[in-house]
C-alpha positions as CSV (number, residue, x, y, z in Angstrom):
1,M,26.1,128.5,16.4
2,N,26.9,125.5,18.5
3,N,24.2,124.3,20.8
4,I,24.7,121.4,22.9
5,Y,21.3,120.3,23.1
6,H,18.4,119.2,20.5
7,S,17.7,122.0,18.3
8,D,13.8,121.6,19.9
9,I,14.6,123.6,22.9
10,Y,16.3,126.7,21.2
11,Q,13.0,127.6,18.9
12,F,13.1,131.1,19.9
13,N,10.2,131.8,17.8
14,K,7.9,129.4,19.4
15,P,6.1,130.1,22.6
16,V,6.7,127.9,25.7
17,S,3.6,125.7,26.2
18,S,3.5,126.4,29.9
19,Y,1.0,127.1,32.8
20,W,2.3,130.4,32.8
21,E,1.5,131.4,29.2
22,A,-1.9,129.9,29.1
23,N,-2.8,131.8,32.4
24,S,-1.3,135.3,31.0
25,S,-2.9,137.6,28.4
26,D,0.0,139.9,28.1
27,D,1.4,139.8,24.7
28,L,3.7,143.2,24.3
29,N,4.1,142.5,20.4
30,L,7.2,144.6,20.3
31,D,9.0,145.5,17.1
32,K,11.6,143.2,15.4
33,L,14.9,144.8,14.6
34,Q,14.7,145.4,10.6
35,K,16.9,148.7,10.5
36,D,20.7,149.6,11.2
37,F,21.2,152.5,13.7
38,N,23.7,153.5,16.6
39,S,23.2,153.0,20.4
40,E,25.6,153.8,23.4
41,I,24.6,150.5,25.0
42,V,23.0,147.1,23.7
43,V,21.7,144.7,26.1
44,I,21.3,140.9,24.8
45,G,18.7,139.0,26.4
46,G,15.4,140.0,27.8
47,G,14.7,138.7,30.8
48,Y,15.3,139.6,34.3
49,T,19.1,140.4,34.1
50,G,18.8,142.2,31.0
51,L,15.8,144.4,31.8
52,L,17.1,145.3,35.0
53,C,20.5,146.4,33.9
54,A,18.7,148.6,31.0
55,I,16.3,149.8,33.5
56,N,18.9,150.8,35.8
57,L,21.1,152.3,33.0
58,I,18.4,154.8,32.0
59,E,17.0,155.7,35.1
60,N,20.1,156.1,37.3
61,Y,22.6,157.1,34.6
62,N,20.2,158.9,31.9
63,L,22.3,156.4,28.7
64,D,21.1,155.1,25.9
65,V,20.0,151.6,25.5
66,V,18.8,149.2,23.3
67,L,17.8,145.7,24.6
68,V,17.5,142.7,21.7
69,E,15.9,139.6,22.5
70,A,15.9,136.2,20.5
71,G,12.6,135.3,21.1
72,K,9.8,137.5,22.9
73,V,10.5,139.4,26.2
74,G,11.4,136.8,28.7
75,W,11.3,133.8,26.5
76,G,14.2,132.0,28.2
77,A,14.2,131.0,32.0
78,S,12.4,134.3,33.1
79,S,9.2,133.3,31.8
80,R,9.0,129.2,32.6
81,N,10.8,129.1,35.9
82,A,8.7,127.8,38.9
83,G,8.7,131.3,40.3
84,F,10.9,130.4,43.4
85,C,12.2,133.5,45.2
86,C,14.9,131.6,47.3
87,L,18.5,131.2,47.9
88,P,21.4,131.2,47.6
89,P,22.1,131.3,44.0
90,S,24.6,128.5,44.3
91,K,25.5,124.9,43.8
92,M,28.4,124.9,46.6
93,S,27.8,124.3,50.0
94,F,28.2,127.0,52.9
95,K,31.3,124.8,54.1
96,K,33.0,124.5,50.9
97,M,32.5,128.3,50.3
98,Q,34.0,128.9,53.2
99,S,37.0,127.0,52.8
100,V,37.3,128.0,49.3
101,Y,36.7,131.9,49.9
102,G,37.2,132.3,53.6
103,K,34.3,133.2,56.3
104,E,34.1,136.7,55.6
105,E,33.3,136.4,51.9
106,T,30.8,133.7,52.2
107,K,28.8,136.0,54.8
108,K,29.3,138.7,52.2
109,F,28.1,136.3,49.4
110,F,24.8,135.3,51.5
111,K,24.2,139.0,52.5
112,N,24.2,139.8,48.9
113,S,22.0,136.7,48.0
114,V,19.5,138.2,50.8
115,E,19.8,141.7,49.3
116,G,18.6,140.0,46.0
117,A,15.6,138.5,47.4
118,N,14.4,141.6,48.9
119,Y,15.2,143.8,45.8
120,T,13.0,141.3,43.5
121,K,10.1,141.9,46.3
122,E,10.9,145.8,46.1
123,I,10.8,145.9,42.5
124,I,7.1,143.8,42.5
125,E,6.3,146.7,44.9
126,N,7.7,149.8,43.4
127,Y,6.9,148.8,39.9
128,N,3.5,147.6,40.8
129,I,3.6,144.4,39.2
130,D,0.6,141.9,39.7
131,C,2.4,138.8,39.7
132,D,0.4,136.6,41.9
133,M,2.8,136.5,44.9
134,T,2.3,133.7,47.4
135,G,4.2,132.7,50.7
136,E,6.0,134.7,53.4
137,N,9.3,132.1,53.3
138,N,10.9,129.5,51.8
139,F,10.9,125.7,53.1
140,V,13.6,122.9,52.7
141,V,12.1,119.2,53.6
142,A,14.0,116.4,54.9
143,H,13.0,113.7,52.7
144,H,14.0,111.0,54.9
145,K,14.6,110.7,58.5
146,S,18.1,110.5,58.3
147,K,18.4,114.1,56.9
148,F,16.6,116.0,59.5
149,Q,19.9,116.3,61.6
150,Q,21.3,117.9,58.5
151,I,18.7,120.5,57.9
152,K,18.6,121.5,61.5
153,E,22.4,122.3,61.3
154,Q,21.5,124.1,58.1
155,A,19.2,126.0,59.5
156,E,21.3,127.0,62.6
157,A,24.1,128.1,60.6
158,Y,21.8,130.1,58.4
159,K,20.7,131.9,61.6
160,S,24.0,132.2,63.6
161,E,26.5,132.7,60.6
162,F,24.4,134.5,58.2
163,G,21.8,136.4,60.2
164,I,19.2,134.5,58.1
165,E,15.7,134.1,60.1
166,T,15.0,130.3,60.3
167,Q,12.4,127.9,61.9
168,V,12.9,124.3,62.2
169,Y,9.8,122.0,62.6
170,S,9.4,118.5,63.1
171,K,7.7,115.9,61.2
172,E,4.4,116.5,63.3
173,E,5.0,120.3,63.0
174,F,5.2,120.4,59.3
175,N,2.1,118.2,58.9
176,E,0.1,120.8,60.3
177,I,1.2,124.0,58.4
178,G,2.9,122.2,55.6
179,H,1.8,118.9,54.2
180,G,2.6,115.1,54.8
181,G,3.5,112.6,52.7
182,T,6.1,109.5,52.2
183,E,9.2,112.1,51.8
184,Q,8.3,114.3,54.8
185,F,10.4,113.7,57.9
186,G,10.4,117.6,59.3
187,A,11.6,121.0,57.8
188,F,12.9,124.4,58.0
189,S,11.8,127.7,57.0
190,Y,14.0,131.0,56.0
191,K,13.2,134.4,55.0
192,P,13.0,136.1,52.7
193,G,11.2,133.7,50.6
194,F,7.9,133.7,48.4
195,A,6.6,132.8,45.0
196,I,5.5,134.4,41.9
197,N,4.3,134.1,38.4
198,P,7.4,134.6,36.5
199,L,5.9,135.4,33.2
200,K,3.6,138.2,34.7
201,F,6.6,139.2,36.6
202,V,8.8,139.7,33.5
203,N,5.8,141.4,31.5
204,G,5.6,143.8,34.2
205,L,9.5,144.6,34.0
206,A,9.0,145.1,30.3
207,K,6.0,147.4,30.4
208,Y,7.9,149.5,33.3
209,A,11.1,149.7,30.8
210,L,8.9,150.9,28.1
211,S,7.6,153.4,30.0
212,K,11.4,154.9,30.9
213,K,11.5,154.8,26.9
214,L,13.8,151.8,26.6
215,K,13.9,150.4,22.8
216,I,13.1,146.8,23.1
217,Y,13.4,144.5,19.9
218,E,11.5,140.9,20.1
219,N,12.5,137.8,17.7
220,S,15.8,139.6,17.2
221,K,18.6,137.1,17.7
222,V,21.9,138.3,17.6
223,D,23.9,136.5,15.0
224,K,27.1,137.7,14.9
225,I,29.4,140.5,16.7
226,E,32.3,142.3,14.8
227,K,34.6,144.6,16.1
228,E,35.7,147.7,14.3
229,N,37.8,151.0,15.1
230,G,36.5,150.4,19.0
231,S,32.9,150.2,18.2
232,Y,30.9,146.6,18.2
233,H,28.9,146.0,15.3
234,L,26.0,143.5,16.3
235,K,24.2,141.7,13.4
236,T,20.7,140.0,13.4
237,N,18.8,138.5,10.4
238,E,17.2,141.9,9.1
239,G,18.9,144.7,10.9
240,S,22.3,145.7,13.0
241,I,23.5,148.0,15.7
242,K,26.7,150.0,16.1
243,T,27.6,150.3,19.8
244,K,30.3,151.2,22.5
245,K,29.2,148.3,25.1
246,I,27.5,145.3,25.0
247,V,25.8,143.5,27.9
248,V,25.4,139.7,27.5
249,A,22.4,138.6,29.7
250,T,21.3,135.3,28.1
251,N,22.1,132.9,31.1
252,G,21.5,128.9,30.2
253,F,20.5,130.3,26.7
254,Y,24.0,131.8,25.7
255,Q,24.6,131.0,22.2
256,E,28.1,129.7,21.8
257,G,30.1,131.4,19.1
258,L,29.0,134.9,19.8
259,V,31.8,135.9,22.1
260,P,34.8,133.9,22.3
261,E,35.6,134.7,26.0
262,L,32.2,133.4,27.0
263,D,32.2,130.3,25.0
264,G,32.4,126.9,27.1
265,R,32.0,128.3,30.4
266,V,28.3,127.5,30.9
267,L,26.7,124.2,31.3
268,P,23.0,124.6,30.6
269,V,21.0,122.1,32.5
270,I,17.4,121.2,31.5
271,S,15.2,121.5,34.4
272,N,11.5,120.2,33.9
273,I,7.9,121.1,35.3
274,I,4.6,119.5,35.7
275,V,1.4,121.2,36.7
276,T,-1.7,119.0,38.0
277,R,-5.5,119.9,37.6
278,P,-6.6,122.0,40.3
279,L,-7.7,120.2,43.6
280,T,-10.4,120.2,46.0
281,N,-9.9,121.1,49.3
282,E,-10.6,117.6,50.0
283,E,-8.0,116.2,47.8
284,L,-5.6,118.7,49.4
285,S,-6.4,117.3,52.8
286,L,-5.5,113.9,52.0
287,H,-2.0,115.2,52.4
288,N,-2.5,118.2,54.4
289,F,-1.3,120.2,51.8
290,N,-1.6,123.8,53.6
291,T,1.1,126.0,52.4
292,Y,1.3,128.5,49.3
293,A,5.0,129.0,50.2
294,P,7.5,127.3,48.0
295,I,9.2,124.0,48.9
296,A,12.3,122.3,47.9
297,N,13.7,118.8,49.5
298,S,17.0,117.8,50.8
299,K,17.9,115.4,47.9
300,N,21.1,116.0,46.0
301,L,18.9,115.9,43.0
302,L,16.2,118.0,44.3
303,Y,12.6,118.0,43.8
304,Y,10.8,121.5,44.4
305,Y,7.0,122.1,44.5
306,R,4.5,124.4,45.7
307,K,0.7,124.9,45.5
308,L,-0.3,127.7,42.9
309,P,-3.3,129.9,43.7
310,D,-6.1,128.0,41.8
311,N,-4.8,124.9,44.2
312,R,-2.9,123.1,41.3
313,I,0.5,121.6,42.3
314,L,3.6,122.6,40.6
315,F,6.3,120.1,40.5
316,G,9.7,120.1,39.0
317,T,13.1,118.4,39.0
318,R,16.3,118.0,36.9
319,G,15.2,117.2,33.2
320,D,16.4,115.1,30.3
321,F,20.2,115.2,28.6
322,E,18.7,115.7,25.3
323,G,16.5,118.6,24.8
324,S,13.8,117.2,22.2
325,D,10.3,117.5,22.4
326,Q,9.9,113.7,22.8
327,S,12.4,113.8,25.7
328,N,10.7,116.3,27.3
329,L,7.3,114.0,27.6
330,N,9.1,111.3,28.7
331,R,10.6,113.1,31.4
332,A,7.1,114.7,32.2
333,N,5.7,110.7,32.7
334,D,8.5,110.2,35.2
335,M,8.1,113.4,37.1
336,E,4.3,112.1,37.3
337,K,5.3,109.0,39.3
338,F,8.1,110.9,41.6
339,L,5.2,113.2,42.5
340,K,2.9,110.5,43.3
341,N,5.2,108.6,45.0
342,I,5.8,111.3,47.5
343,F,1.6,111.9,47.6
344,P,0.1,108.4,46.8
345,K,-3.3,109.6,48.0
346,W,-3.0,111.8,44.7
347,K,-2.6,108.9,42.5
348,N,-5.7,109.7,40.3
349,I,-4.7,113.3,39.9
350,T,-4.0,114.3,36.2
351,I,-1.5,116.5,34.8
352,E,-2.2,119.4,32.4
353,Y,0.7,121.0,31.9
354,N,4.7,120.1,31.1
355,W,7.4,122.4,29.8
356,R,11.1,122.5,30.4
357,G,13.9,125.2,30.2
358,L,17.5,125.8,30.8
359,I,19.3,126.8,34.1
360,A,22.9,128.0,34.0
361,L,25.7,126.3,35.8
362,S,29.4,126.9,35.9
363,Q,32.7,125.6,37.2
364,K,32.2,128.2,39.9
365,L,29.3,126.9,41.3
366,T,28.1,130.6,42.0
367,P,27.0,133.7,39.6
368,S,29.5,135.6,37.4
369,I,29.2,139.2,37.1
370,G,31.9,141.3,35.5
371,K,33.8,142.7,32.2
372,I,35.7,140.7,29.6
373,E,39.1,142.1,30.0
374,N,40.2,144.6,27.4
375,E,36.6,144.7,25.8
376,E,33.5,146.8,26.6
377,I,31.6,143.6,27.1
378,Y,29.8,142.9,30.2
379,Y,28.0,139.6,31.3
380,G,26.0,138.0,34.3
381,F,25.1,134.5,34.4
382,G,25.1,131.1,36.2
383,Y,22.4,131.3,38.7
384,S,22.2,127.8,39.5
385,G,18.4,127.8,39.1
386,V,18.1,130.4,41.6
387,G,17.6,133.5,39.2
388,V,14.0,134.9,40.6
389,S,16.4,136.3,43.5
390,A,19.8,136.7,42.0
391,A,19.2,138.1,38.5
392,P,17.4,141.1,39.0
393,W,19.9,142.2,41.4
394,T,22.7,140.9,39.1
395,G,21.0,143.4,36.7
396,K,21.4,146.2,38.9
397,Q,25.0,145.5,39.6
398,L,26.0,145.3,35.8
399,S,24.4,148.7,35.5
400,K,26.8,150.1,37.9
401,L,29.9,148.1,36.3
402,V,28.7,149.5,32.7
403,F,28.6,152.9,33.7
404,S,32.1,152.8,35.7
405,S,33.6,150.6,33.0
406,N,35.7,149.2,36.3
407,S,34.7,146.0,38.1
408,K,36.9,147.6,41.1
409,D,34.0,150.0,41.7
410,L,31.6,147.0,42.3
411,D,31.3,146.5,46.2
412,I,29.8,142.9,46.1
413,S,31.4,139.4,47.3
414,K,34.2,138.4,45.3
415,I,32.6,135.2,45.1
416,Y,29.9,136.9,42.5
417,K,33.2,138.4,40.3
418,G,34.8,137.1,37.5
419,L,34.4,134.5,34.9
420,P,34.3,130.8,35.6
421,K,36.8,128.3,34.5
422,K,36.0,127.0,30.6
423,F,35.1,123.4,30.7
424,I,38.0,121.1,29.5
425,F,36.8,119.6,26.4
426,P,33.5,122.0,26.2
427,K,31.8,119.6,23.7
428,L,31.9,116.7,26.5
429,R,30.0,119.0,29.1
430,V,26.5,117.2,28.9
431,F,28.8,113.8,29.3
432,Y,30.4,115.5,32.4
433,F,27.2,116.3,33.8
434,R,25.7,112.7,33.4
435,L,28.5,111.4,35.4
436,A,27.6,114.0,38.0
437,I,23.7,112.9,37.9
438,F,25.1,109.3,38.3
439,F,26.9,110.0,41.4
440,Y,24.2,112.1,42.9
441,K,21.5,109.1,42.4
442,I,23.7,106.9,43.8
443,K,24.2,109.3,47.0
444,D,20.2,109.8,47.1
445,K,19.6,106.3,46.9
446,F,21.7,105.7,50.0
447,N,20.6,109.1,51.6
448,I,24.1,110.3,52.0
């Protein structure tokens, strides 16, 4: 397999040393695939997309499904993200989207994005998952006074064009309900939005799936897929499955070389998170940090942060370009400085956790849902770091697609449908990303 980062980030047998891991007692201890057998459908990837696809295939269509995961359930982004249920799952501005796809498709895309966030909330309630849900909306904060007008316009467009409930707050108003600091010049809120413990959520999904008799194999990385007489043979180190249909739900951790048609279409981007020690009420009041809702700022290279239920501060941003354990530590040190520049009265507060994972970007800059032409191989990926709202919904859409084998039956925005273009010279993907980051850094420096 050809991975584009350091091998440290692909150690599937190694748990992620995150705050979530340290505060979750659930270990499902599922079997490894060590035999050969047949199944109607195999789902590759035990995160939100794969689990919800499998659950829906069993519940709605009574199909025989097996799920295989290279690490333990949720080992990828599903267990290590920041837990923000936000929208939209795109790095394309809504204005650009309108110019490329038209106003109606853009409206439908945002409608689907809202459905995604609501679906995640429904699942939590219906499956009775205790995942420490906090907040009733999302905030977008103007990090510079020149950005306040821009976020006001965004809030107005969300409301008038997409029917999303928004509210704008001046710097003084947000200081009362949200937080102060050196990079707070007003904000807007939008609904739906909330935050969760992502590992408790994915474990809750897995438990529900197991109760529906889904067969899940952990630590079972698919190394090879061979096709013979209309069937696929998925081979792991110690076993194999013969199947008629495959769902690839690996997102940023897709292993190049597995499915030729999917190679070179995903740009996995490292995202890093740090978590402080618990803060006292007195310390929180130094920056009036009142809200438990998730917050993102208005930078091109955005910061995202939230107060956790035990009064720690979680802070995340774009990661390094290497993926080694050492580069992870270096990035955590940089991020501590970023956090303390925004909140200077917390300069003595220690960081207790740091970790990273991969989000998936593509040239479409929006998610991709579909079926590979002339094959019974289905895919859902490319959430641009907004997987808590987009991935479960994608899993549900994929189940309809797998059942019907026909993408025309899927009544969702065209913006979601089909594969993104392959990157030209895929081995240079990280280099292209470095150039983009350089460009965004300049824009952020001059608050463009």
